[in-house]
N, C-alpha and C positions, 0 to 999 in steps of 0.2 A: 670148434672142432673137437672131436671126440674119437675115441678109436678102443675097439676089445675084441676079443676072439672068442667071448661067450655066447652061449644063444641068448640069454637073457641078461645081456651086458648092463653094469651100471655105470651111469655116463661120468666119465672122468674128464678133466681139464688135460689138454696136451700140453706137456712140459715146453716144447718147441715153441709154443704159440705165445705165452704171455709168462713163462716161468711157473713156478709153485702153485699150488691150489689156493696157499695163503695169499699169494699177490693177487692173485684172481679176485679173492675176496675183497682185499684191500684197494683194488682198482674199483671196482664196484661201489664200494663205500663211498671213493672219494667224489663220485659223481652224484652223490646225496647232500644236499645241505640241510643241517638242523637249525632252526629257529627257534628264538625264544622270544617271549614278551618283553617288549623296551629295545629289542634289537634295531638298529638302523640298517636299512638295506637301500642298494641303488638298484634301478632297473629303468625300464623303457617302456613308455605308454603306448600301450597296442589299440585299445580303444577306451571314447570317451563317451558315455550316456550322461542322461540328464540326472541320473540318481548315484553313479558311480563311475568310477574311472577304473579301467583294469590296466595292471602294471606287470609286464615281463620281467622277473627278478632272475632269469638263469637257473640253470640246474633243473630244466623242465617245470619249474613251480610258475604259478599265477599268483599275484595279491590283487586284491581289488580295495579301493579307497572309497569309502563312501563319500557322497559330495559335501557333507557336513564337515569331513576331516580334509577339505583340501586348504580352505583357507580361515583366518581367522575372522574373516568377514561373514555374516550371515547370508542367506539366501543367495548365494553367487551362482552364475551360469559356470559349469565346469568347463565348457569350451573357452572361456575368458581366462581359466587358471592355468590350464595346461593343454598341449597339444600332441596329436599322435605322433610319436617319433621323438619327443622329448625325453629326454634321459633325467630322471628325478631322483631324490632321496625320501624315502618315508619310512616311518616307525611301525613295527610289528605291535598291534594292539592285542591281536588274538592269532594263536598258531592256526587254527583253521575253522573255517564255519561248516555247514550242514553239507555243502559243495565239495570240502576238502580244500578252499582257498584262504589263504593268509588276509587277516583283516587289516588293513595296513591304515597310516596316517599322515598325510604331507606335512600338515601344520605342527603336529606334534615334534616330526623330525626338525623342523624349524626352529621350535621352541628349545630343543634338546642342544642344538649347535649355538644357540645364543647364548645360553646358558654356560654353555662349555668356554665361552671365549671372555665370561665376564671377569675370570682372573687375571686375563692379558689387558685388560682396558684399566686395571685400577694402577693407582698412581700413588706415590707416598704424599702425604698431605704436607710436608715440608718443602716437597719440591714442586707440587701441582701448580700449573696455570691457571687462575680463572676464568671461565668462560663467560663470565657476566649473565648467567643464567639463573632467575628465580630471584631478580631482583640486585641490587647494588653490591650486597652480601651474600649474595647467592644463598636464599631463603635459608636463614638461620644465620644469625650474626656471630655466632661462637665458631671459632677458627678449628677447634679439635672435634667436630662433628665430621663423620664421614661422607664429605662431598662425593666421593665416586658415584653414590647414587644418583647425584643431580646428572651425571653423564649419562646413565643408562637412560632416565626417565626423558632428556633431551632426544638421546637416540630413537626411543620409541616412538615421541612426537614427529620428529624430521620424517622419518620413513612413512609419513601418511603423506600422500598426496595432496590432502586439503589442507595441510600444515606450511606456514611460512612465518619464519621470525625476522621482524626488522628491529635495529638496533637504533640509540638516539632520537626515537621518536616522542615527541610530547603529546599526550592527549590533549586536546583544547588549544594546542598550537599549530604544531605540523599537522597534525590530524586532527578534525573536528566531528562531531557526530555524524552531521550532514555528509561530508566526505566520506567516513568510513560506511556508511549504507551505500552512498554511491557507488563504492569499490566491491560492493558485493556481499558484505558482512550480513549477517542474518540478527545477529545481536552483538551487542557490548556488555562485558563483565569488568566492574572495577574492583579490583585486588587493592586496596589502601591498606597502610600500617595503622598503628595507634594512634599517629598523627606527626607533624613536622618538626625537624628539629628547632628546639627552643634554648634559649640562652635562662639558665634558671637566674631568678633576680636575689642573688645570694651575695654579702658584703665579702669582697676578695673573689669572687666567684672565678675572676679572669686571672689570680696571681700564680706565679710559677709555679709547678706540683700540682695544681689543681684543674680536674678538668671533668667533664661530665661522664659517666659511665659509657653513656651511648656513642660519646665522641672516640674515647680511647678502643672500644671493640671495633667501629667502624675503621678508626686510623691503622688499628694490628691487621684487620684484613686487607683493606684496599691499597695500603703501601707494601704488604707483603713482608712486614718487619718480622713476622713471625718463622720466615724462611732463613736457613743458615746462610745462602749467599746473597742477601739482601742489604744492600746499602741504606735502607731507610733508616732515619735516626729519629725513632720514636723512644724517647727516654723516660724510663720509670725508676725510681728510687724507692728503697725501703726506710721505714715501714709504709705499707700500703692500707689505707683505711677506707674502705668502702662503705658508703651510706645507701641504706636501702636493703630491702627483703625481698625484692620480687626476683623474676628471672634473669632481668638485666643486671641486677646484682651479683647475682651467683655466678653468671658467666663473666662477669668483669673479674671477680676473685678467683675464679679457676683460671683465667687466660693470665692474669696478674702473676699469679703463683707460676703459670708454666714459661711465662715470656721471659721474667727477670732472669733466671740462669742462663737462658739461650744468650740475651742481650749482654751479659757482661763476659760471656764466655767469647761471644763474638768480638766484643771490645779488646779483651786479653790477645786474643790470636793476632788481630790488625796492628794492635799496638806493638806487638813483638816485630811484626815484618816491616812497621816503619821506623822501630829503632836500629832495628840491623842495618837498613839501609841508610838512616840520615843520622841517627845517633839520637839519644834520650834527651838531650839539652835543646836539638834543634826541633824537636817536637814538642817538648813543653813551653817554648821562647813565646807563643802566641795565646797560652792560655790563659784567663783572668783567675781570680783566686779561688772562684765559685767553681771555674771549670778544672782545676786542677783537683780540689777538695773531692768531686765527683768523680773524677778520672783516678784518685787513689781507692776510693772506696771501692770502684767498681772491679780495680784490679787485685785488690784484696780479698773481695769477694769469687772472684774468679779463679784465682790460684786457690781458694780454699776448696772449691767445686772440685778442680782439676787433681788437686791431691785427695780428695774423698775418693774420685773415679780410680785413679791409680793404686790406692791401697786397697780396694774392694774390688779390683779388675773388671771394673763395668765399664763398656767403651763409650766414647760420648755420642749419644744418641742424635738423631736428627728431627729436629723439631718437637721435642719430648725434653722432659725433665728426670733427673735420676729419682729423688725422691719419692715422687708420686707413681713414678713406674715402678720401684721396690714394692711401695706400698700395695698398689694393684696386685702386683704377682703374689704378694703373700696373702690375699685372699680370693686367687684364683681369678683375676680378672687380665685380661690381654692388653696392655697398655697400648695408646692409641698410637699410630704412625706419623 
């Protein structure tokens, strides 16, 4: 609505219609949506063709999703991916094509959403429950490796319709080559390690305090001993001597250095709790001389570590160790959680 008494009037906005001229321009601006590359938009599918899908994203704006941007699978029929009237998300690839339409991608929007939730899926390695994926030691025997990535790999595999995982199946026993092919498998891949566990023919190899590096690493992970709330009794005493120079030996040295402080601190915490409940004499009554000596050693070391933490103001970490953490931070490396 306009009003003027002049012969050649200049159109003006009537104040009683929408308010001031500035308010009118602001109202117009609110009807216009500005998009940038990488934005995620929502819209309704209005048309599905073989080569593209048309998406109404409101604000009198339409976007087009090329068929190659619909799914991670190649050469898919767009009608199998989306339906007319379906509400979906898409990522802006290009602000506009030669026809003034937004170029969108449905699959890239899904990628963005997936990566956005990775932080929510992460677990503290000192508290994480193993899922048994990637072998008994979860594809990498060292506890300190970040196994959160295994969860992501497993989720990516399990979302595929053709993928299925079965636990407790022994190939050659429960499942044979013939039965596998009979079930519809196209091929069989055998993923074997370096060899089966062996007993090293070494004098006094089974004596107390002597164990194989691989046995120590497997026990450390499979029993959950490296977790602060685990009751597993995996005992390590100092000094620790690792014989070997390969990856397993390096892993063993790293894990022993990380595990020992955690072990003695757990022992001290539980010892103090039991002493408070039952008394120190009752706790020590059933110990042998060797067990008493070991306990005394653990208690002394744990109290020394506690005193150092209190003196430096460093909180007791979960599933990590103070000395390595300080050294790592000193050179700009974030200590593992």
